[in-house]
C-alpha positions as CSV (number, residue, x, y, z in Angstrom):
1,X,43.6,-20.5,-25.9
2,X,45.1,-20.7,-22.7
3,X,47.3,-23.1,-21.2
4,X,45.9,-25.2,-18.4
5,X,47.8,-26.7,-15.0
6,X,46.2,-29.6,-13.4
7,X,45.9,-28.8,-9.6
8,X,44.0,-32.2,-8.6
9,X,45.9,-34.2,-6.1
10,X,49.2,-32.9,-7.2
11,X,52.3,-32.7,-4.3
12,X,53.8,-29.2,-5.0
13,X,57.0,-27.8,-4.0
14,X,56.3,-25.0,-2.2
15,X,57.9,-21.1,-2.8
16,X,60.8,-20.8,-0.5
17,X,63.3,-17.5,-0.1
18,X,65.9,-18.4,-1.3
19,X,65.7,-21.9,-1.6
20,X,63.6,-22.3,-4.4
21,X,66.0,-22.0,-7.4
22,X,66.9,-23.8,-9.7
23,X,68.7,-26.6,-8.0
24,X,66.2,-27.4,-5.3
25,X,63.3,-27.3,-7.7
26,X,65.2,-30.1,-10.2
27,X,66.1,-32.0,-7.1
28,X,62.5,-31.7,-5.8
29,X,60.9,-33.1,-8.8
30,X,63.5,-35.6,-9.5
31,X,62.4,-36.4,-6.5
32,X,58.3,-37.0,-6.8
33,X,57.4,-33.2,-6.9
34,X,54.4,-32.6,-9.8
35,X,54.7,-29.0,-9.4
36,X,57.9,-27.0,-8.5
37,X,57.3,-22.5,-7.2
38,X,60.3,-20.5,-7.5
39,X,61.4,-18.4,-5.0
40,X,59.1,-14.8,-4.5
41,X,60.9,-12.5,-6.9
42,X,60.1,-9.0,-7.0
43,X,58.2,-8.0,-10.0
44,X,60.6,-4.6,-11.0
45,X,63.4,-7.5,-10.8
46,X,61.5,-8.7,-13.7
47,X,61.2,-5.8,-15.3
48,X,64.9,-4.9,-15.2
49,X,65.6,-8.0,-16.5
50,X,66.7,-9.3,-19.6
51,X,65.7,-12.3,-21.0
52,X,69.0,-14.3,-22.2
53,X,69.5,-18.0,-24.1
54,X,72.3,-19.5,-22.3
55,X,73.4,-22.3,-25.0
56,X,76.7,-23.8,-22.3
57,X,74.2,-24.3,-19.3
58,X,70.7,-24.7,-22.0
59,X,69.3,-22.7,-19.6
60,X,66.8,-19.5,-20.1
61,X,68.3,-17.1,-17.8
62,X,66.8,-13.4,-17.1
63,X,69.5,-11.4,-16.5
64,X,69.6,-8.3,-14.0
65,X,71.0,-5.5,-16.1
66,X,72.1,-3.7,-13.7
67,X,74.7,-6.2,-12.3
68,X,74.7,-9.2,-13.8
69,X,72.4,-11.0,-11.6
70,X,70.8,-14.2,-12.1
71,X,67.0,-13.0,-11.3
72,X,65.3,-16.2,-12.8
73,X,66.7,-19.2,-13.9
74,X,64.7,-21.9,-16.0
75,X,65.3,-25.4,-17.9
76,X,63.6,-28.0,-19.9
77,X,63.9,-30.6,-17.6
78,X,61.0,-28.0,-15.1
79,X,59.1,-27.3,-18.4
80,X,54.9,-27.3,-18.1
81,X,56.2,-27.9,-14.2
82,X,57.8,-24.7,-13.0
83,X,55.3,-22.1,-11.5
84,X,57.1,-18.7,-10.8
85,X,55.7,-16.6,-7.6
86,X,55.3,-12.7,-8.2
87,X,56.1,-10.4,-5.3
88,X,54.0,-7.0,-6.4
89,X,51.3,-4.2,-5.6
90,X,50.4,-3.1,-8.6
91,X,48.7,-4.7,-12.2
92,X,50.2,-3.1,-14.8
93,X,53.9,-3.7,-13.2
94,X,52.3,-7.7,-12.6
95,X,51.0,-7.3,-16.5
96,X,54.0,-6.9,-17.7
97,X,56.4,-9.2,-15.9
98,X,53.5,-11.9,-16.8
99,X,53.9,-10.8,-20.7
100,X,57.5,-11.2,-20.1
101,X,57.8,-14.9,-18.5
102,X,55.0,-16.4,-19.6
103,X,56.3,-18.4,-22.5
104,X,59.2,-19.8,-20.1
105,X,56.5,-20.8,-17.0
106,X,53.7,-22.6,-16.7
107,X,51.7,-20.4,-13.7
108,X,52.1,-17.2,-12.3
109,X,51.1,-17.1,-8.7
110,X,50.8,-13.7,-6.8
111,X,52.2,-13.8,-3.1
112,X,48.8,-12.5,-0.7
113,X,50.5,-14.4,2.1
114,X,53.7,-13.2,2.9
115,X,54.0,-11.7,6.3
116,X,57.5,-9.8,6.1
117,X,57.5,-5.7,6.5
118,X,59.4,-5.4,3.8
119,X,56.5,-7.2,1.7
120,X,53.4,-5.5,3.7
121,X,55.8,-1.8,3.7
122,X,55.4,-2.2,-0.1
123,X,52.0,-3.0,0.0
124,X,52.9,-6.8,-1.1
125,X,52.0,-10.5,0.3
126,X,49.0,-10.2,2.9
127,X,49.1,-6.6,2.7
128,X,46.9,-7.8,-0.2
129,X,44.4,-9.1,2.0
130,X,43.4,-6.4,3.6
131,X,43.4,-4.4,-0.1
132,X,41.0,-6.7,-1.3
133,X,40.2,-4.3,-3.9
134,X,43.8,-4.2,-5.1
135,X,44.6,-7.4,-4.8
136,X,41.0,-8.6,-7.3
137,X,42.7,-6.0,-9.7
138,X,45.7,-7.5,-10.0
139,X,44.2,-11.0,-10.3
140,X,41.8,-9.7,-12.7
141,X,44.6,-8.0,-15.1
142,X,46.4,-11.4,-15.5
143,X,44.1,-13.7,-15.9
144,X,42.5,-11.2,-18.7
145,X,45.4,-10.8,-20.8
146,X,48.1,-13.4,-20.1
147,X,47.7,-17.0,-22.0
148,X,48.9,-19.3,-18.6
149,X,47.2,-19.9,-15.6
150,X,46.8,-17.5,-12.5
151,X,46.9,-18.7,-8.4
152,X,47.4,-17.0,-5.5
153,X,48.5,-17.8,-2.0
154,X,46.9,-16.7,0.7
155,X,47.1,-17.1,4.4
156,X,43.8,-18.1,6.4
157,X,42.8,-14.4,8.4
158,X,42.2,-14.5,12.6
159,X,38.3,-15.3,11.6
160,X,37.1,-18.0,9.3
161,X,34.2,-15.5,8.0
162,X,36.4,-13.2,6.9
163,X,38.7,-16.0,5.2
164,X,36.4,-17.3,3.3
165,X,34.9,-14.0,2.3
166,X,37.8,-12.5,1.1
167,X,39.0,-16.4,-0.5
168,X,35.0,-16.4,-2.3
169,X,36.2,-12.9,-3.3
170,X,39.4,-14.2,-4.9
171,X,38.0,-16.7,-6.8
172,X,35.3,-14.5,-8.4
173,X,38.7,-12.9,-10.4
174,X,38.8,-16.6,-12.3
175,X,41.8,-17.8,-10.9
176,X,42.6,-21.4,-11.4
177,X,43.2,-22.3,-8.3
178,X,43.9,-20.5,-4.1
179,X,46.8,-22.3,-2.3
180,X,46.4,-21.5,1.7
181,X,48.7,-21.6,4.5
182,X,47.3,-22.9,7.4
183,X,48.1,-20.0,10.0
184,X,47.8,-16.0,10.4
185,X,49.5,-13.4,10.0
186,X,50.9,-13.7,13.7
187,X,51.2,-17.1,13.8
188,X,54.5,-19.4,12.9
189,X,55.9,-22.7,12.1
190,X,55.7,-23.9,16.1
191,X,52.0,-22.6,16.1
192,X,49.8,-25.8,14.7
193,X,48.3,-24.9,11.8
194,X,44.4,-25.0,11.1
195,X,43.5,-27.3,9.0
196,X,39.5,-27.0,10.0
197,X,39.8,-23.6,8.7
198,X,41.2,-25.1,5.0
199,X,38.8,-27.7,5.1
200,X,35.8,-25.0,5.5
201,X,37.7,-22.8,2.0
202,X,37.7,-26.5,0.3
203,X,33.6,-26.5,1.3
204,X,33.1,-23.1,0.3
205,X,34.8,-22.4,-3.5
206,X,34.7,-24.4,-6.9
207,X,38.3,-24.0,-8.0
208,X,41.3,-26.4,-6.1
209,X,43.0,-24.9,-2.8
210,X,46.4,-25.9,-2.0
211,X,47.1,-27.1,1.3
212,X,50.0,-25.9,3.0
213,X,51.6,-25.5,6.2
214,X,52.2,-29.2,7.5
215,X,55.8,-29.4,7.7
216,X,55.9,-29.5,11.3
217,X,54.6,-33.4,11.0
218,X,55.7,-34.2,7.8
219,X,59.1,-36.6,7.5
220,X,57.6,-38.7,4.5
221,X,55.7,-39.3,1.6
222,X,52.6,-41.0,3.1
223,X,52.7,-37.9,5.9
224,X,52.3,-35.3,3.0
225,X,49.4,-37.3,1.8
226,X,47.8,-37.8,5.1
227,X,48.3,-33.6,5.7
228,X,46.5,-33.0,2.1
229,X,43.5,-35.8,3.1
230,X,43.3,-33.6,6.9
231,X,42.9,-30.5,5.0
232,X,40.1,-32.2,2.2
233,X,42.7,-30.4,-0.1
234,X,43.1,-31.0,-3.8
235,X,46.5,-30.7,-3.4
236,X,49.2,-30.5,-1.2
237,X,52.0,-28.1,-0.9
238,X,55.3,-28.8,1.2
239,X,58.3,-26.0,2.1
240,X,60.2,-26.2,5.3
241,X,60.0,-30.5,5.3
242,X,61.6,-29.3,1.8
243,X,63.9,-27.7,2.9
244,X,64.8,-29.5,5.2
245,X,65.1,-33.3,2.8
246,X,64.1,-32.5,-0.5
247,X,63.8,-36.5,-0.8
248,X,61.0,-35.9,1.6
249,X,59.0,-36.3,-1.9
250,X,60.1,-40.2,-2.6
251,X,57.7,-42.9,-2.2
252,X,60.3,-45.2,-0.9
253,X,61.2,-42.8,1.7
254,X,63.6,-40.2,2.2
255,X,67.3,-40.3,1.6
256,X,69.9,-39.7,4.4
257,X,71.3,-36.3,4.4
258,X,74.4,-36.4,3.0
259,X,73.2,-37.8,-0.4
260,X,70.7,-34.7,-0.9
261,X,73.7,-32.7,-0.2
262,X,75.6,-34.4,-3.0
263,X,72.5,-33.8,-5.6
264,X,71.9,-30.7,-4.6
265,X,76.2,-29.6,-5.3
266,X,75.7,-31.9,-8.5
267,X,73.2,-29.8,-9.4
268,X,74.4,-26.2,-8.1
269,X,77.8,-27.3,-9.9
270,X,75.9,-28.1,-13.3
271,X,73.9,-25.0,-13.5
272,X,76.5,-22.2,-12.3
273,X,74.7,-21.6,-9.3
274,X,75.8,-18.7,-6.9
275,X,77.6,-20.1,-3.9
276,X,75.9,-18.0,-1.0
277,X,72.3,-19.7,-2.5
278,X,74.4,-22.4,-2.3
279,X,75.6,-22.5,0.9
280,X,72.4,-21.2,2.1
281,X,70.6,-24.1,0.5
282,X,73.0,-26.8,2.5
283,X,72.3,-24.8,6.0
284,X,69.0,-25.6,5.7
285,X,69.9,-28.9,5.1
286,X,71.9,-29.5,8.1
287,X,70.7,-27.3,10.3
288,X,71.8,-28.5,13.8
289,X,74.5,-30.1,12.0
290,X,76.1,-27.0,11.6
291,X,77.9,-27.5,15.1
292,X,80.0,-30.7,13.6
293,X,83.3,-31.0,12.8
294,X,82.1,-31.2,9.6
295,X,79.5,-28.5,9.5
296,X,82.0,-26.1,10.7
297,X,84.8,-27.1,8.0
298,X,81.6,-26.1,5.6
299,X,80.7,-22.6,7.6
300,X,84.4,-21.8,6.5
301,X,84.3,-22.3,3.2
302,X,83.5,-19.2,0.8
303,X,83.5,-20.2,-2.9
304,X,81.2,-23.1,-4.5
305,X,84.4,-25.6,-5.1
306,X,85.5,-25.0,-1.8
307,X,81.4,-26.4,-0.1
308,X,82.4,-29.3,-2.8
309,X,85.3,-29.6,-1.2
310,X,84.4,-31.1,2.5
311,X,81.5,-33.2,0.8
312,X,84.4,-34.8,-2.1
313,X,82.9,-33.1,-4.8
314,X,86.0,-30.4,-5.5
315,X,87.7,-32.3,-8.7
316,X,83.9,-32.6,-10.0
317,X,83.1,-28.9,-9.6
318,X,86.9,-27.8,-11.3
319,X,86.3,-30.1,-13.7
320,X,82.6,-28.5,-15.0
321,X,83.7,-24.7,-13.9
322,X,86.9,-25.2,-16.3
323,X,84.6,-26.6,-18.6
324,X,82.4,-23.8,-18.4
325,X,85.4,-21.0,-18.0
326,X,86.2,-22.4,-21.2
327,X,83.0,-22.2,-23.7
328,X,82.9,-18.6,-22.1
329,X,81.3,-18.4,-18.3
330,X,83.0,-16.8,-15.7
331,X,83.5,-19.1,-12.7
332,X,81.5,-18.9,-9.7
333,X,84.8,-20.3,-8.0
334,X,84.7,-16.7,-7.0
335,X,84.4,-15.6,-2.4
336,X,80.8,-14.8,-2.0
337,X,80.5,-12.7,1.3
338,X,76.4,-13.8,1.4
339,X,75.9,-11.3,-1.3
340,X,71.8,-12.8,-1.5
341,X,71.6,-11.5,1.7
342,X,67.9,-9.6,2.4
343,X,69.6,-6.2,2.3
344,X,66.5,-4.8,4.6
345,X,67.7,-7.9,7.6
346,X,69.1,-5.6,10.2
347,X,71.6,-8.5,10.5
348,X,72.5,-9.3,6.6
349,X,75.9,-10.4,6.9
350,X,76.6,-8.0,3.7
351,X,75.8,-5.0,5.8
352,X,77.9,-6.5,8.4
353,X,81.1,-6.7,6.5
354,X,79.8,-3.4,5.2
355,X,80.1,-1.6,8.7
356,X,83.5,-3.5,9.5
357,X,85.1,-1.8,6.7
358,X,84.5,1.0,8.1
359,X,87.7,0.0,10.3
360,X,89.7,0.1,7.2
361,X,92.0,3.2,7.1
362,X,92.0,5.1,3.8
363,X,95.8,4.7,3.2
364,X,95.3,0.9,3.5
365,X,95.2,-0.4,-0.6
366,X,92.8,-2.9,-1.9
367,X,91.5,-5.3,-4.4
368,X,88.4,-8.1,-4.5
369,X,90.8,-10.9,-3.8
370,X,90.3,-14.0,-2.1
371,X,92.4,-16.5,-0.9
372,X,91.0,-20.2,-2.0
373,X,93.4,-23.0,-0.5
374,X,92.5,-26.0,-2.8
375,X,94.9,-23.4,-5.0
376,X,98.2,-24.8,-3.6
377,X,98.8,-27.8,-3.3
378,X,102.6,-26.7,-2.9
379,X,102.9,-25.1,0.3
380,X,105.9,-22.8,-0.7
381,X,103.7,-21.1,-3.2
382,X,100.9,-20.4,-0.8
383,X,101.2,-16.1,-1.1
384,X,102.7,-15.5,3.0
385,X,105.6,-17.7,1.6
386,X,106.1,-16.5,-1.8
387,X,105.4,-12.5,-0.2
388,X,108.0,-13.2,2.9
389,X,110.6,-14.5,0.1
390,X,109.9,-11.8,-2.1
391,X,111.5,-9.4,0.5
392,X,114.3,-11.2,1.7
393,X,115.1,-11.4,-1.9
394,X,115.5,-7.5,-1.8
395,X,116.1,-6.7,1.2
396,X,113.3,-5.6,2.5
397,X,111.5,-5.6,6.3
398,X,109.9,-8.6,6.5
399,X,105.6,-8.8,6.0
400,X,104.4,-7.4,9.0
401,X,100.6,-8.6,9.5
402,X,97.5,-7.0,12.1
403,X,94.4,-8.6,11.9
404,X,90.7,-7.5,12.8
405,X,88.0,-10.0,14.6
406,X,84.8,-8.9,14.2
407,X,81.6,-11.0,14.6
408,X,83.5,-13.8,13.7
409,X,85.2,-12.9,10.7
410,X,88.4,-11.6,10.5
411,X,90.5,-9.0,7.9
412,X,94.2,-9.0,7.2
413,X,96.3,-5.8,6.9
414,X,100.0,-6.5,5.4
415,X,102.7,-4.2,5.3
416,X,105.7,-4.4,3.1
417,X,108.0,-1.5,2.4
418,X,106.0,1.8,2.2
419,X,102.8,0.3,1.5
420,X,99.4,-1.7,3.6
421,X,97.7,-3.9,1.9
422,X,94.4,-6.1,2.5
423,X,91.4,-7.4,0.8
424,X,88.3,-6.5,0.3
425,X,86.6,-10.1,1.9
426,X,85.9,-10.9,5.5
427,X,87.3,-14.6,6.2
428,X,85.9,-17.1,8.9
429,X,90.1,-17.9,9.6
430,X,92.7,-15.1,11.2
431,X,94.8,-17.9,8.7
432,X,93.1,-17.3,5.6
433,X,92.9,-13.4,6.0
434,X,96.5,-12.8,6.1
435,X,97.0,-15.0,3.1
436,X,94.6,-12.7,1.2
437,X,96.4,-9.7,2.1
438,X,99.7,-11.8,1.0
439,X,97.6,-12.2,-2.2
440,X,96.9,-9.2,-2.4
441,X,100.0,-6.8,-1.8
442,X,101.7,-10.0,-4.7
443,X,98.9,-8.0,-7.5
444,X,99.4,-5.1,-6.8
445,X,103.7,-6.0,-6.6
446,X,103.0,-7.5,-10.1
447,X,104.4,-10.7,-8.5
448,X,100.9,-12.1,-9.3
449,X,99.2,-11.4,-12.3
450,X,95.4,-10.4,-13.2
451,X,94.9,-13.1,-15.5
452,X,96.3,-16.3,-13.1
453,X,93.6,-14.8,-10.0
454,X,90.8,-15.1,-11.8
455,X,91.6,-18.2,-13.7
456,X,91.7,-19.6,-10.4
457,X,88.7,-18.0,-9.2
458,X,90.7,-15.7,-6.7
459,X,89.7,-12.3,-7.8
460,X,86.8,-10.7,-9.3
461,X,87.3,-9.7,-12.8
């Protein structure tokens, strides 16, 4: 017997790339959302992932077998309320994924609305609306063979008649609901949402319609309900308004963003969320405030512990990470230079870092070592100070530093005796870059042990 999920009169956290991870989903539920969607996950990522029970975090993890990254993490707190959004262009692959994950999700949603080139070129997202036979094949296959509800999320087409024709065709597959973003492929958030088109879709179909796209006018929960009513929809799905302040779901009104950031960081620590993903989520909350003194301090941080220090949660982070470390989970204090960025994006930070790395000559000894300031309470123990004392004691020429500055990123090379040393990480300050280079040299010389660096989160083992 198939499980069911009631899509009537629900307020839903929409799928958002790099935002719909476990901490944000749990926040949305605690603030009043009824259902939460994951970020879109491409089918092949889940196919090559291994399901693991995480006894320490009390989570179910789908772990990429090739690199150990978490593809999807869930827990009992969202059981029966989490919908996984899948990016796919193939019914067979989609079914394999559905069968693999259905025990851990409340429903499976197929993304048929993403207008990004990456999705379209792969035949996914909104490309499926231009290949209706393929779209219907995917949905029909899933509905027929899965034990959980199947839905899809679309964008409207330029013509209302064309949109309604497509929606009615998709309804014939047996899907449980359909989410409609009230903009076309070429329209962006600055364009007004077409609530009138969503209203016509509601009249044309017999399944629940979930309205999406009204965030520009949404500042509190009553605005969410107003948008739902304007569309005549069964439920409403919120993306950007929740991304900016997840407490928008609260009956009592939204909280100050400082409180929301605190909660986001606490959950990120509790569920060992990656530093780069946590940082991205907070950037979306801060928006223009990234240019403030606090914002710039935050942007200079690279590890979860450093991010937490900005909001006075450093001790909480250290305590929890040591607890996890002792329980056998490798800590997340390691520097993480935006590894979650989309590799298709020409402006991807990781791509920039790779290009900049080409400027480091081949005779430089490199290690994946980062300088984490909070690990050094005594300035005399700073890597540069220790390296200076080492050269003086051994009658070696004092260290000489060369700093490369590209695109507001810094990397240093230190020359000691006949060797040149550099960290493989690009830092956001000249001082930190020099300290990283000195720490790399100390490690290579045997002055700093690998075990200590890994324990401090300075080195990825």
